N, C-alpha and C positions, 0 to 999 in steps of 0.2 A: 692433214687428216683431222677430222672433227672428233671431239671427245664423245665417248659413249659409255654407258654403264650397263651392267648385267648382274643378274642374281640367279644363281642356280637354285631352282625351287625343288628339284628332285633329280637325283642321279638314277637313271633307269638301268643302264647296262654298260659294261666295258666290253667292246667287241674284239679288240686286239691290243697288243702292246708290241712296239718295235724294239730293236736292240738298244736304242738310246733311252728307252723308258717312256717315250711318248705313247699315249693311249688314244684309241679311237673310241669315243663315247657317245651314247645316246642319252641326252639329258632333257629336262624340261627347264627352259630358261626364259626369264623376263628380260627383254632388251629395252633399255631406256624407260623403265617403269611401265611398259605396255603389257598387254595380256600375254601370259606365258605361252610359248610354243615349243614343240619338239625340235631338238637341235642335234645334229650329227656332225661332229668335227673331232680333230686331233687336239689333245691337250698335253702340255709338257708335264714332267714329273712335278708334283706339288701344285699344278694348276695355275702357275703364274703367267704362262703364255698359251696362246691358242693358234691353231692353224685355220685355214679357210674351211668353211663348212656350209651346210644347208639348214634352213629352218622350215618346218612343216606345221601347218595347222592340223588339228586332230583329224579333220575330214580327209586331208591329203595323206596323212599317215595310214588311215584306214584303207584308202584307195591303193596305196603302195603295197600294203599287206596283202590285199586281194590279188594284185598283180604277181607278187612274189609267190604266193601260194599256188598260183596256176602255172608257174614256170617249171620247166623240167631242168633240173640242175645235175 
């Protein structure tokens, strides 16, 4: 596995927390010094470990918001 770096630029929201303390978070993260993107993934307590997640550019997040707003839940 190759090395990578990240910097959390802004913690936007914690969506949930499971019994072991891991949280599902929406953050703005710069990966490998690149332009920051919106990032949705699980984080361990203290933020030392992360689970698999997805990253979205602002335009993709706006589109997802539109889709979610139009869904019947």
